[in-house]
N, C-alpha and C positions, 0 to 999 in steps of 0.2 A: 503494499500499499501506498510505503516512504516513497519508492520510484515512481509509482503513478502520482502523486502530490506531489514532488519535484517537476511532472512533467509537466502539470495544472500548471502550474508557477512559471515555468519556462515560456509558456504557450501567452502570456497575460505580461506586460508593460511591470514591472517593481520598481516601487520607490527605493532609491539607491539610499534612503538611510533605513529600509527596515532589516532586520534581521532575521533571516533565511531561515536558522534554528530555532527562532523563536516563532516566527509564522507556522514551521511544519511543527511542532510541536502543539499549537494552538488548534490546528485542523485535526492532527491526529488525537489531542483530548476530544474534538465536540464529535467525531466518528467512531469512540471509542464500542458504543454499546451496540452497533449495527455492525450487520453481517459481512464481511469481505468482502463478496460478490457483489449485494448495492453500491456498496462506496462504488466499488471500482466501474461499474455500470453507469453510476452519475458524476463521476470524475471524467471519465469518456466523454460522456454528451454533453458536458462544459467543453470539454476541448474542442468538439467537432461545432459547438454552435447550437445545440438542437435541444436547448434548453428554451424555454416560451419565457418571456416576462421578467429576462435581468438583460443587462447593458454588454453586450458582446465585447467590447474593449476591454472591458476590466477582469480581472480575476476576481472569482464569486467571494462572497462573504462565507463564513464557518453557518451564517443559520441559513442562507441561499443554498450551499452546499449539502447540509443536516435536510431540508426541505424537497433537496431533490432525491437525498438516500431515499426517505420513506416513499416519495412516491417509486420511486425503485422499488421497494420492496412491496408496494401493493402491487405493482403490475404484476411480480414475481408470481406473488400468491394467487391472482384472481387469472394470470396464464396456467400454476399449477392445478388451480381448482378444475379450470373446462379442462386437464390432461393434456395440456401442449407442455413437451419435456423441453428442457431448454436447449436452445439451440436449433430448434424446430421451424422452420418458415411457416407461416402462418399467414395463406392467400384472404386478402377481404373481398 
């Protein structure tokens, strides 16, 4: 997860005064209670610009990341209840 967060931070402009270690620690603390699969999915969606209603020019806050992680968890659970396996393509 550390590697993915570092990639996320590298995808957006950072303040030269920010401390990368403190930033990483803050994000890891924020997501520690979530499943890794949901955190990684949320990070990738931010990196790909797929998260709506956020300013895509800036790195998401810990709160925005946690919101997306909760949404990814909800979607994963809905898909599991529908019998869709991870990685399975769903045609709409």
